[in-house]
C-alpha positions, 0 to 999 in steps of 0.5 A: 873803926868808926860807928855807922853815920860817923866819919872820921872828921866827926870822931875826930873832933869828938875824940881831940885825936887828929884825923892823921893821928887816928889814920896812922894808930888804926891802920893795919900795922899802925901800933897805937899806943895805950892813949889814943886807943883808950880815948878812942874806945871811950868815944866808941862807948866801949870800955878797954880792959885788961885781963890776965892770960890763962895758960891753956 
């Protein structure tokens, strides 16, 4: 989840999320809410974007 060279502790400081919240939200089956997901993607230099699902 973190970029190369960045540990969970540093990522937690950058995002303001606790290590526990990061672990809980992003472990398999963690089911994060939109707030920590948006915070994490922003810290990674990414933008969360929702688009309509197109029928096949």
